[in-house]
N, C-alpha and C positions, 0 to 999 in steps of 0.2 A: 677222654672227652675234650672236645675243642670248645673254646669260648669265642663267640662270634658277635660282631657288631654290625648293625644295619643303620644307615644314616642317609638322608637325602635332602634335596631342596635347600641348598645354601644360597643359590642365586647370587654368587659372587659377582660383583660389578654393579649391582643394583642396590638402591636407586641412584647412588652417587659414590664417588671414590671414598669419601670419609666414612660413611656408614658401612660400606662394604669392607673396608679395612678393619673397622672395629669388630665386625662379625667374623672376619677371617682370623683375627687374633683369638677370639673366643673359641672358635673351632679348633685352632691349633693347640690351645691349652687343653681342650678336651682330648685331642689325639695324644698329646703328651702323657696325660694321666692314664691312658688305657693301652699304651703301646706294649708294655711288657707282659700284661696279663691277657692279651688278645691274640688269637691265632689267625683269624680270618676277618677281613674288613670288606663290607659291601657298601659301595657308594651307589645309591639307587636313583641317579638321574637328577637333572637340573642343578648340578653342582655349580655350574656357571649360568649367569643370566643370558649369555650368548657365547658360543664357541664356534669358530670355523678355522679349519687348518688349510692355509694356502700351502703351496709346495715348499716355500722357504720362510714362511711367516706364520706366527700364531699370535693371538691377542696378548698384549703386554700386561704385566702385573701378576698378582697371585703368588709371589715368590715365597712368602711364608708357608703357604699351603703346599706348594711344590716341594719345599724343603722337607716338610713332614712326610710326604709321599716317598721321598728318597730315603728318609730314615727308616720307615716301615719296610720298604723294599729291601734295603741293605741288611736288615735283620732277618730277612727270609720270610716275612709275613706274606700270606696269600691275600691278594687284593683283587676284587671284582668291581668293575665300573660299568654300570648300565646307563646308556645314553637316555636323556630325557627329551622333551619337546623343545627345550631351550638350548641343549647342547648335543643335538643329534648328529651334527656334521663333524664327527670325529673320524680320523683315519688311523695312522699308526704312531703318532707322536707319543702318546701315553704308554703304548706297549714298548716302544724303543727306549724311552727315557726313564720310565718308572717300573717297567716290567709288570704292568697291569694286564688283567684279562678284560677285554672290552666285549660287551654284549649289547646287541642292537634290538633284541627281542626278549620277552620273558623266558626264563629258563628254570628247569627243575634241578634241585640239589638234594642229596641225602647227606645230612650232617648229624652226627650223634644219634644215628638210627632214626632220624626224624626227616620226613620228606617235606620239602619246602618249595614253593614256587615264588620266584623273585622277578620283579620287573618294575619299570617306572610307573606304568599304569595308563599313560596317555593313549587314547584311541581304543581302549578296551571296553567291552560291554555294549549295550544297545545305544541307539541314538547318537548324538554328537556328530551328525553326518557332515556338517560344515568343516569341523576340524579334521575328520578322517580324510576328506577330500584334499584339504590343504596339506596334510601330512604326506599324502601320496605324491603330491607335486614336489614338496620340500625334499623328500628322500630320493627323488628321481635323479639319476646321474647327470642327465642333461641339464637340469636346473642348477645343480651344484657346479657343473662345468661353466655355465653362464656366470654364476655369482663370483667365481674365482677371478674373473677378468675385471671385476670392480676393484678399484684401488682400496686397500685395507682401511685407510682413513675414512673413506666414504662408506664402505660396506659395513664396518663395525658400528658407525654412528647410525646408519639406516636401520640395522638390525636392532640396536638398542632402543631406538625410537619405537619400532614396531612392538618390541617386548613391553615397554611401558604402556603403550596404547592398549595392548591386550589385557594387561593387569587392571587398567582403569575400567575396561569393559566388564571384567569379571566382578569388580567391586568387592563387596563383603560376602559374596556367596560362599567363599571358602570357610567362613566362620560357622556355617550351618550344616547340620546333618539332616538330610531330607527324608529319613526313613528308609528301611532296607530296600524296598522295592523301587525306590526312586534314586538309590545310589548305584550308579552304573558299575562301579567296581565290585560292589557286593553282589550284584546280579551276575556279573562275569564269574565270580568265584562259585556261586551256587550252580551255574550251568556247567562250569569246568568240572566240578565234583561228580556230575552225573556220569562222566566218562573216565574220570581219574579219581576214584574215591579214596585213595590213600594219601592225598595231600593233607598234611596236618595244619600248615600255616601258609597263607597267601600274604606276601609282604610287598606293598607298593608304596610309592611316593605320590607326587603329582597333586594330590588332593589338598595339601597344606593344612589338613586338620588331623590331629592325633585320633586314631580310631582303633579300638580293639573290640571286635564284634564277633560273637559266636554265630556261625552259619546254621540256620535252622535245619533240623532233621539230620544233624551230623555232629561229629566231634572235632570239626575243623574251625579255624578262625581266620577272619579277614583283619589284617593289621595295616593301617596306614601310618607312615612314619612322621606325619606332620611336616614341620619345616624348622629352619633356624632363623627365620625372620621374626616370628611371633612366639614360637613355642620351645625351641631348643630341645626337641625330642628325638629319641633314637630307640631302637630295639636291641635287646641283648639276649642271645641264646646261650644258656649254660646248661650242660647236660642235655636234657630234652625239653626244658622249660624255657619258653620265650616270654620276655616281659617288655612292655613299652614304658620307657622312662623319660622323665624330663631332667635335663642336666642342670644341676644347681652348683654354683661356684662356691657357695659358703656353707652349704649343708647337704645332707644326704639327698640323693636323687629321688624325685617324686615318681611313684609308680602309677602309670595310667592303665595298666593292664586290665583292671577289673572295674573301671569307672563306668 
């Protein structure tokens, strides 16, 4: 039986260098504590507040986190990285340097005889047509080709500004659960189950709110991993049981699974 960790939404780089580095240290401490008893690590998107790979340049910083990825990789740990809406512009840097598996879309896995669907979660479910249109253009090769001709000093600053502006527009909506039928990812899970009834767990990020919700008329669950800005939450699969936990530095992790 493999022990698996799922974690997302670090948003390294936001809102400023000082706060980002404090968050990065906390994340690295968490990875240190779990490296020897974990077989597979899933990084489920928005690990960076902005990421773009030029041909010869990547955003500077994040060296502590990169060091931990190298440690995990050198120990032969299996690592999966799902791109999010803030770090969708990945190419081959992480695959070459850290031997990670990069995924650009949700993907099904069977682990410990348990069928799981994993993805960042952006653009799934009904509505949110404005973002889905923007995502279409952002992912277009032509748009990425144009952006790479902007000097990195300008491009990174511009993207960081747009990221902060997007967060201000969202406001405190991430703190609220709007009910099953108004939660787009829950609706996505429910509709996906109609054609794929064997999925036991749907695991997403993006929402920034820890959620462990049974899907009605099924034995399946929708899990949202929360974030490491406000909640420090992650999911852990041991044998065939998945729990949503809050990382505590001074006491036992708090279980969100049945809240």
